[in-house]
C-alpha positions in Angstrom: -105.3 83.7 -75.1 -103.2 81.5 -72.8 -103.3 84.0 -70.0 -107.1 84.2 -70.5 -107.4 80.4 -70.2 -105.5 80.4 -66.9 -107.6 83.2 -65.6 -110.8 81.3 -66.4 -109.4 78.2 -64.8 -108.3 79.8 -61.6 -111.6 81.7 -61.3 -113.4 78.4 -61.0 -115.1 78.7 -64.4 -116.5 75.4 -65.8 -114.3 74.5 -68.7 -115.1 71.6 -71.1 -112.5 70.0 -73.3 -112.0 66.8 -75.2 -109.1 64.5 -75.9 -107.2 64.5 -79.2 -105.4 61.2 -80.0 -105.4 61.2 -83.8 -102.4 62.8 -85.5 -104.5 64.8 -88.0 -104.9 68.5 -88.4 -108.4 68.4 -89.9 -109.5 66.4 -86.8 -108.4 69.2 -84.6 -109.9 71.9 -86.8 -113.3 70.1 -86.6 -113.1 69.9 -82.8 -112.3 73.6 -82.5 -115.6 74.2 -84.2 -117.6 72.1 -81.8 -117.5 74.6 -79.0 -115.0 73.1 -76.6 -113.2 75.5 -74.2 -109.9 73.7 -74.5 -108.3 70.7 -76.2 -106.4 67.9 -74.4 -103.7 66.8 -76.8 -102.6 63.4 -75.6 -98.9 62.9 -76.4 -98.7 60.2 -73.7 -100.8 57.7 -75.5 -101.2 59.3 -78.9 -98.5 58.7 -81.7 -97.1 62.2 -81.5 -93.6 63.6 -81.8 -93.1 67.2 -80.7 -93.2 68.3 -84.3 -96.6 66.5 -84.6 -97.8 68.4 -81.6 -96.8 71.7 -83.1 -98.8 70.9 -86.2 -101.9 70.2 -84.1 -101.4 73.4 -82.1 -101.3 75.3 -85.4 -104.5 73.7 -86.5 -106.1 74.5 -83.1 -105.3 78.2 -83.6 -107.1 80.2 -80.9 -108.5 77.3 -79.0 -106.3 76.8 -75.8 -104.5 73.4 -75.9 -103.2 71.5 -72.9 -100.7 68.8 -73.9 -100.2 65.7 -71.8 -96.6 64.6 -72.1 -95.5 61.0 -71.8 -93.8 61.4 -68.4 -92.1 63.8 -66.1 -89.2 64.2 -68.5 -87.1 67.4 -68.9 -86.6 67.0 -72.6 -90.4 66.6 -73.3 -91.2 69.5 -71.0 -88.9 72.0 -72.7 -89.7 70.9 -76.2 -93.5 71.0 -75.7 -93.4 74.3 -73.8 -91.4 75.9 -76.7 -94.2 75.0 -79.1 -96.4 77.6 -77.4 -99.0 75.6 -75.4 -101.5 77.0 -73.0 -100.3 74.5 -70.5 -98.9 71.1 -69.6 -100.6 68.1 -68.1 -98.0 65.7 -66.5 -99.1 62.1 -65.8 -98.4 60.0 -62.7 -97.5 62.7 -60.3 -97.6 60.8 -57.0 -95.6 63.0 -54.6 -95.0 66.6 -53.6 -91.4 66.3 -54.7 -92.5 65.3 -58.2 -94.9 68.2 -58.3 -92.2 70.6 -57.3 -90.0 69.2 -60.0 -92.7 69.8 -62.6 -92.9 73.5 -61.5 -89.2 73.9 -61.6 -89.0 72.5 -65.2 -91.8 74.7 -66.4 -90.6 78.0 -65.0 -87.8 80.2 -66.2 -85.1 81.2 -63.7 -84.9 82.5 -61.1 -88.3 80.8 -60.2 -87.3 77.6 -62.0 -84.8 75.9 -64.3 -86.4 76.0 -67.7 -83.9 76.4 -70.5 -84.1 79.3 -72.8 -84.7 78.6 -76.5 -86.2 80.3 -79.5 -89.3 78.7 -81.1 -93.0 79.1 -81.8 -93.8 80.0 -78.2 -91.6 83.1 -78.6 -93.3 84.0 -81.9 -90.0 82.9 -83.6 -88.2 85.7 -81.8 -90.7 88.6 -82.4 -92.1 88.2 -78.9 -89.1 86.7 -77.2 -88.7 89.3 -74.4 -92.5 89.4 -73.7 -92.7 85.6 -73.5 -89.8 85.3 -71.1 -91.4 88.0 -68.8 -94.9 86.5 -68.9 -94.6 82.7 -69.3 -94.1 81.9 -65.6 -97.4 83.6 -64.8 -99.4 82.7 -67.9 -98.5 79.0 -68.3 -101.0 76.5 -66.8 -99.5 73.6 -64.9 -101.8 70.6 -64.3 -100.7 67.5 -62.5 -102.5 64.2 -62.9 -103.7 62.2 -59.9 -104.1 58.7 -61.3 -102.5 56.4 -58.7 -103.5 55.6 -55.2 -100.1 57.0 -54.1 -101.2 60.4 -55.4 -104.4 60.2 -53.4 -102.4 59.3 -50.3 -100.1 62.4 -50.9 -102.7 64.7 -52.4 -102.7 67.3 -49.6 -99.0 67.8 -50.0 -99.2 67.8 -53.8 -101.9 70.5 -54.0 -99.9 72.7 -51.6 -97.0 73.0 -54.0 -96.7 76.5 -55.2 -97.2 76.7 -59.0 -99.5 73.7 -59.4 -102.6 75.3 -61.0 -105.0 72.3 -61.1 -105.2 68.5 -60.6 -106.9 66.2 -63.1 -108.0 62.8 -61.9 -107.4 59.8 -64.2 -110.1 57.5 -63.0 -109.2 54.4 -65.1 -105.5 54.3 -64.1 -106.5 55.1 -60.5 -108.8 52.1 -60.4 -106.0 50.0 -61.9 -103.6 51.1 -59.2 -106.1 50.0 -56.6 -106.3 46.5 -58.2 -109.7 46.9 -59.7 -109.1 48.2 -63.2 -112.1 49.8 -64.9 -114.2 49.6 -61.7 -114.7 53.3 -61.5 -118.0 53.1 -59.7 -116.5 51.0 -57.0 -117.0 52.8 -53.6 -113.3 52.8 -52.8 -112.4 54.4 -56.1 -115.2 56.9 -55.7 -113.9 57.7 -52.2 -110.4 58.2 -53.6 -111.7 60.6 -56.2 -113.6 62.5 -53.5 -110.4 62.7 -51.5 -108.7 64.5 -54.4 -111.6 66.8 -54.9 -111.7 67.8 -51.2 -108.0 68.5 -51.1 -108.3 70.8 -54.2 -111.3 72.6 -52.6 -109.3 73.1 -49.4 -106.3 74.5 -51.3 -108.7 76.6 -53.6 -107.4 75.1 -56.8 -109.5 73.6 -59.6 -110.1 69.9 -59.8 -110.6 68.1 -63.2 -111.6 64.7 -64.4 -112.1 62.7 -67.6 -115.1 60.7 -68.7 -116.2 59.3 -72.1 -119.6 61.0 -72.2 -122.1 63.1 -70.2 -123.2 60.1 -68.2 -119.6 59.5 -67.1 -118.9 63.1 -66.0 -122.3 64.2 -64.8 -121.8 63.0 -61.2 -118.4 64.7 -61.0 -119.8 68.0 -62.3 -122.4 67.8 -59.5 -119.6 67.1 -57.0 -117.8 70.3 -58.0 -115.2 69.3 -60.6 -114.8 72.3 -63.0 -112.2 71.2 -65.5 -113.8 68.5 -67.5 -112.3 66.4 -70.3 -115.2 64.6 -72.0 -115.0 62.2 -75.0 -112.2 61.2 -77.3 -111.8 61.9 -81.0 -111.7 58.2 -81.9 -114.9 57.5 -80.0 -116.7 60.4 -81.7 -115.7 59.0 -85.1 -116.2 55.4 -84.3 -119.5 55.6 -82.4 -121.0 58.2 -84.7 -120.2 56.1 -87.7 -121.5 52.9 -86.1 -124.8 54.6 -85.1 -125.3 55.9 -88.7 -124.4 52.5 -90.2 -126.7 50.6 -87.9 -129.6 53.0 -88.4 -129.5 52.6 -92.1 -129.2 48.9 -92.0 -132.2 48.8 -89.7 -134.1 50.8 -92.2 -133.5 48.2 -94.8 -135.0 45.6 -92.5 -138.2 47.6 -91.8 
């Protein structure tokens, strides 16, 4: 299934996912039934330990899951990879050297320097040999462009062999430009377009996040193919609020 996700991504297929921030298996099980192509498990901002992430992956079952780790950190990389993820999303990658380090940590020797362990990714030993042989090719490595420095260096970043896609973080990007939350600002939009253009030139997929269809529609039209839309807490909160308000309005009528 992981190999198939990477194949779909690299072919330019439009893939729609959503962000998981709640440490709850049932939450993930529900989202897998909603029709998303992939899940974005957010271990950067969500309250997750590696063991928590494993539990969510087990709940996700056949739905490919990309895990965003807290930082470019060797311990986090190896622990999350050994859980059996479809891929990693690494935040705040601002230079080509950082992108190369990501690839090195994610790949087994001789292509990289990933340590060899025995865990869920290896089917607890039953698929150990096959996993070691195939992981370097099957794992999806996505770097996040969410700082103006990443935009400045984006051509060098996307040229790094082993980087499979770039996902723009528009909110942090706007903050790094001194205008937090002003995503529609023309300078922020120009920066986003710069990332997209670099990805197109290098023939790698570009992704972006938005809270709903209105937020991502323009990016889909621009050519972004890896879309993370919505967050579990917003689905729950806004859906509950809408239902509550509609019933209260009924009482007033």
